[in-house]
Rosetta silent file (secondary structure, phi, psi, omega in degrees, C-alpha in Angstrom):
SEQUENCE: MRRNTILNQLMQLLYDKDFYRIVKRYDGDRYCKKLSCSQELTILLFAMIKDMSSFRDISTGLKAHMEKRPHLGIETVVRSTLSDALSRRPYQLFEDLFYRFLEKCRQRSPGHSFRINVPVFTMDATLVFLVQMGEVPSLGKLGNRRRKVA
SCORE:     score description
SCORE:     0.000 S_00000001
   1 L     0.000  128.597  179.174   87.424  127.881   49.372 S_00000001
   2 L   -97.638  129.211  179.606   90.028  130.334   48.122 S_00000001
   3 L  -106.566  141.603  178.930   91.452  132.754   50.632 S_00000001
   4 L   -98.345   89.212 -177.112   92.945  136.090   49.706 S_00000001
   5 L   -85.627  170.307  177.115   95.969  136.250   52.013 S_00000001
   6 H   -62.097  -42.613  178.811   98.536  139.018   52.317 S_00000001
   7 H   -61.062  -42.258  178.545  101.082  136.830   50.552 S_00000001
   8 H   -63.572  -42.158  178.908   98.637  136.212   47.706 S_00000001
   9 H   -63.761  -42.484  177.924   97.909  139.936   47.355 S_00000001
  10 H   -64.419  -41.402 -179.856  101.627  140.782   47.244 S_00000001
  11 H   -64.795  -37.410  177.599  102.274  138.072   44.677 S_00000001
  12 H   -64.241  -36.954  178.596   99.467  139.400   42.479 S_00000001
  13 H   -73.215  -36.937 -172.501  101.016  142.873   42.582 S_00000001
  14 H   -85.190  -41.434 -172.634  104.606  141.730   42.014 S_00000001
  15 L   -87.802   94.541  175.382  104.391  138.925   39.458 S_00000001
  16 L  -143.657 -168.558 -177.696  103.527  140.520   36.168 S_00000001
  17 H   -62.481  -30.343  178.885  105.284  141.250   32.889 S_00000001
  18 H   -65.978  -38.971  178.533  107.456  143.902   34.600 S_00000001
  19 H   -59.821  -49.063 -177.290  108.809  141.326   37.059 S_00000001
  20 H   -70.991  -27.876  174.737  109.874  138.970   34.285 S_00000001
  21 H   -68.027  -41.586  178.328  111.272  141.884   32.258 S_00000001
  22 H   -66.238  -42.185  177.933  113.451  142.921   35.215 S_00000001
  23 H   -61.288  -41.889 -179.785  114.610  139.318   35.737 S_00000001
  24 H   -67.642  -38.608 -179.155  115.489  139.088   32.051 S_00000001
  25 H   -60.797  -42.251 -178.297  117.332  142.446   32.102 S_00000001
  26 L   -95.531    4.209 -179.539  119.654  141.327   34.919 S_00000001
  27 L    51.913   52.336 -171.704  119.750  137.685   33.785 S_00000001
  28 L   -64.738  -27.711 -178.162  118.570  136.735   37.289 S_00000001
  29 L   -97.270   14.883 -172.942  118.215  132.987   36.733 S_00000001
  30 L   -65.578  -51.378 -173.228  121.627  132.576   35.115 S_00000001
  31 L  -100.307    2.662 -176.844  123.707  131.014   37.887 S_00000001
  32 L  -113.095  113.217 -176.632  120.921  129.440   39.958 S_00000001
  33 L   -87.124  -36.648 -171.252  119.771  126.015   38.836 S_00000001
  34 L   -95.589  -18.937 -172.948  117.468  124.990   41.669 S_00000001
  35 L  -133.611  112.401 -179.651  115.774  128.230   42.702 S_00000001
  36 L   -78.965  168.173  179.738  114.250  130.682   40.228 S_00000001
  37 H   -62.028  -40.902 -179.051  113.829  134.397   40.951 S_00000001
  38 H   -66.454  -38.730  177.035  110.079  134.022   41.378 S_00000001
  39 H   -66.631  -42.131 -179.799  110.538  131.156   43.852 S_00000001
  40 H   -63.644  -42.810  179.611  113.178  133.094   45.778 S_00000001
  41 H   -65.358  -38.978  176.921  111.001  136.192   45.984 S_00000001
  42 H   -62.151  -42.442  178.629  108.044  134.106   47.171 S_00000001
  43 H   -64.329  -42.509  179.965  110.236  132.563   49.877 S_00000001
  44 H   -66.547  -38.834  176.448  111.525  135.987   50.967 S_00000001
  45 H   -64.314  -43.913  176.960  107.990  137.402   51.121 S_00000001
  46 H   -57.656  -44.556 -178.659  106.886  134.378   53.162 S_00000001
  47 H   -65.858  -39.479  179.803  109.840  134.915   55.510 S_00000001
  48 H   -67.827  -41.610 -179.642  109.093  138.623   55.937 S_00000001
  49 H   -65.911  -38.445 -179.358  105.406  138.033   56.665 S_00000001
  50 L   -85.406    1.082  178.799  106.235  135.292   59.185 S_00000001
  51 L    58.060   49.361  177.872  109.007  137.457   60.735 S_00000001
  52 L   -95.522  139.552 -172.778  111.739  134.898   60.104 S_00000001
  53 L  -119.697   -1.693 -179.506  115.287  136.140   60.483 S_00000001
  54 L  -139.299  163.286  178.139  117.601  133.271   59.532 S_00000001
  55 H   -63.085  -34.671  178.136  117.991  130.672   56.819 S_00000001
  56 H   -64.719  -43.621  176.787  117.264  127.970   59.381 S_00000001
  57 H   -58.713  -44.168 -177.058  113.968  129.662   60.326 S_00000001
  58 H   -64.983  -48.111 -178.291  113.000  129.922   56.675 S_00000001
  59 H   -66.110  -37.838  177.418  113.782  126.298   55.789 S_00000001
  60 H   -67.546  -41.244  178.459  112.047  125.028   58.948 S_00000001
  61 H   -64.114  -38.921  177.903  109.016  127.243   58.282 S_00000001
  62 H   -68.162  -36.578  177.072  108.737  125.989   54.719 S_00000001
  63 H   -66.414  -34.888  179.594  108.948  122.377   55.918 S_00000001
  64 H   -68.587  -29.625 -179.999  106.175  123.079   58.427 S_00000001
  65 L  -104.424   45.329 -174.625  103.926  124.404   55.649 S_00000001
  66 L   -59.289  -35.442 -177.485  104.595  121.518   53.295 S_00000001
  67 L   -71.390  -19.415 -178.405  100.994  121.344   52.055 S_00000001
  68 L   -92.575  -17.583 -175.353  101.054  124.984   50.883 S_00000001
  69 H   -60.442  -43.524 -179.912  104.319  124.860   48.940 S_00000001
  70 H   -61.370  -32.441  178.840  102.954  123.396   45.695 S_00000001
  71 H   -69.533  -27.774  178.516  100.359  126.175   45.508 S_00000001
  72 H   -88.432  -10.426 -178.275  103.143  128.741   45.831 S_00000001
  73 L    80.438   27.860 -177.621  105.343  127.012   43.258 S_00000001
  74 L  -115.691  134.333  172.473  108.065  126.200   45.793 S_00000001
  75 L   -98.825 -172.210  179.013  109.803  122.884   46.221 S_00000001
  76 L   -61.387  130.160 -179.438  111.957  121.832   49.155 S_00000001
  77 L  -124.676  123.392  175.652  114.509  124.533   49.884 S_00000001
  78 L   -97.338  166.358 -175.512  117.506  123.978   52.108 S_00000001
  79 H   -58.732  -43.110 -175.794  119.569  126.725   53.702 S_00000001
  80 H   -66.630  -36.073  178.257  122.525  126.395   51.349 S_00000001
  81 H   -64.188  -44.376  179.418  120.341  126.661   48.231 S_00000001
  82 H   -66.690  -41.038  178.705  118.742  129.863   49.476 S_00000001
  83 H   -63.219  -45.076  178.439  122.087  131.283   50.559 S_00000001
  84 H   -62.557  -42.703 -179.795  123.685  130.492   47.197 S_00000001
  85 H   -63.245  -41.915  179.370  120.775  132.015   45.301 S_00000001
  86 H   -66.829  -34.686 -177.777  120.920  135.223   47.342 S_00000001
  87 H   -79.287  -23.390 -176.254  124.666  135.573   46.895 S_00000001
  88 H   -93.901  -17.889 -179.582  124.614  134.948   43.138 S_00000001
  89 L   -85.961  141.324  178.647  121.759  137.221   42.116 S_00000001
  90 L   -70.099  138.205 -179.416  122.521  140.884   41.478 S_00000001
  91 H   -65.727  -25.328 -179.254  121.059  143.208   44.093 S_00000001
  92 H   -60.988  -29.295  177.950  119.994  145.605   41.319 S_00000001
  93 H   -59.932  -49.347 -178.675  117.294  143.108   40.341 S_00000001
  94 H   -73.401  -29.666  176.198  115.578  143.438   43.718 S_00000001
  95 H   -65.044  -48.232  177.858  116.219  147.182   43.818 S_00000001
  96 H   -62.746  -38.524  178.609  114.441  147.686   40.479 S_00000001
  97 H   -63.973  -40.516  177.285  111.667  145.385   41.614 S_00000001
  98 H   -61.965  -46.910 -178.588  111.189  147.432   44.794 S_00000001
  99 H   -67.751  -32.122  175.378  110.966  150.723   42.892 S_00000001
 100 H   -67.506  -40.168  177.913  108.539  149.182   40.399 S_00000001
 101 H   -64.817  -42.539  177.977  106.403  147.949   43.309 S_00000001
 102 H   -62.432  -40.523  177.526  106.500  151.407   44.921 S_00000001
 103 H   -62.612  -41.535  177.400  105.441  152.959   41.621 S_00000001
 104 H   -62.611  -42.007  178.507  102.483  150.545   41.409 S_00000001
 105 H   -62.890  -41.252  178.671  101.445  151.447   44.953 S_00000001
 106 H   -66.368  -34.827  177.452  101.559  155.149   44.117 S_00000001
 107 H   -68.144  -38.830 -177.937   99.452  154.579   40.994 S_00000001
 108 H   -75.380  -26.859 -179.918   96.814  152.645   42.914 S_00000001
 109 L  -135.103   79.924 -173.765   96.626  155.195   45.710 S_00000001
 110 L   -67.172  -21.422 -178.859   97.568  158.636   44.339 S_00000001
 111 L   -81.612   -8.121 -177.469   96.562  160.523   47.526 S_00000001
 112 L  -103.052  138.280 -175.717   99.056  158.632   49.693 S_00000001
 113 L   -86.167  -18.419  179.611  102.736  159.633   49.756 S_00000001
 114 L    52.565   50.331  172.631  104.109  156.169   50.784 S_00000001
 115 L   -80.886  142.901  179.733  106.940  157.533   52.866 S_00000001
 116 L  -104.333  106.950 -174.619  108.926  154.900   54.667 S_00000001
 117 L   -99.973    3.198  179.210  109.514  156.144   58.208 S_00000001
 118 L  -115.362  158.655  177.639  110.955  152.944   59.659 S_00000001
 119 L   -61.810  139.270  178.132  114.328  151.329   59.008 S_00000001
 120 L  -104.862  124.369 -178.934  114.341  149.106   55.938 S_00000001
 121 L  -112.315  142.951  175.985  116.330  145.907   56.304 S_00000001
 122 L  -120.223  152.798  175.300  117.383  143.574   53.531 S_00000001
 123 L   -95.209  129.423 -178.109  118.528  139.992   53.675 S_00000001
 124 L  -143.517  153.007 -179.296  121.887  139.489   52.067 S_00000001
 125 L   -87.993   -3.291 -179.754  124.494  136.753   52.040 S_00000001
 126 L  -110.138  158.345  179.427  127.363  139.203   52.469 S_00000001
 127 L  -105.928  125.263 -179.476  128.476  141.156   55.534 S_00000001
 128 L  -129.264  126.095  176.438  128.845  144.905   55.131 S_00000001
 129 L   -89.303  115.775 -174.618  129.866  147.278   57.925 S_00000001
 130 L   -93.272  -58.377 -175.426  127.936  150.505   57.337 S_00000001
 131 L  -158.083  149.605  175.652  128.355  152.857   60.278 S_00000001
 132 L   -77.868  138.913 -176.216  129.095  152.718   63.994 S_00000001
 133 H   -59.332  -36.276 -176.211  125.977  153.261   66.091 S_00000001
 134 H   -71.209  -13.612 -176.628  127.619  155.907   68.286 S_00000001
 135 H   -99.283    1.544 -178.292  128.402  158.194   65.356 S_00000001
 136 L   -96.051  111.659 -175.706  124.849  158.575   64.008 S_00000001
 137 H   -72.789  -20.464 -174.031  123.309  161.790   65.410 S_00000001
 138 H   -88.189    7.879 -177.817  119.735  161.005   64.283 S_00000001
 139 H   -87.794    4.576  177.487  119.304  157.901   66.457 S_00000001
 140 L    69.459 -122.409 -176.351  118.046  159.821   69.475 S_00000001
 141 H   -61.818  -38.397  179.710  118.912  158.077   72.743 S_00000001
 142 H   -66.698  -33.727 -178.662  121.246  155.597   71.079 S_00000001
 143 H   -70.298  -24.420 -178.980  123.137  158.406   69.367 S_00000001
 144 H   -79.078  -21.366  178.989  123.841  160.123   72.685 S_00000001
 145 L   -84.726  109.797 -179.847  125.620  157.111   74.130 S_00000001
 146 L   -92.162  133.726  176.964  129.197  157.293   72.938 S_00000001
 147 L  -100.989  142.862  176.129  131.244  154.138   72.968 S_00000001
 148 L   -75.139  133.978  175.582  134.971  154.152   73.510 S_00000001
 149 L  -104.667  119.110 -176.413  136.879  152.874   70.549 S_00000001
 150 L   -76.748    0.000    0.000  140.070  151.115   71.635 S_00000001
């Protein structure tokens, strides 16, 4: 019996000729020997659906679902392999993929505006300090609490 899961539906929407064209444009598989772009994206989608927040969670979750990995095209993935792959791939690849996915969603449902009203978080191997929480006026209650900066 074949089940149509959320992960399967997302993979059907994402993996097409446009995906491989974007990977080729940014040479996404250039520096990564063990983990291809399609495998990495499948792992990241799996992690997002399962609400996993660390590399340890992801590798443990994949080990727990060992029987499903061959169907997804994923082999054993350790934390360092995933971390290396995320740090070596250009972020523009995933940015273009996101906008292509958004365009597909808008084509399939033209009456829906697909506004994103919640914070969007990305997983990245680098640390970037964006803004101090106390200085953002649009955060409501959090924005009203000012912290002393020493």
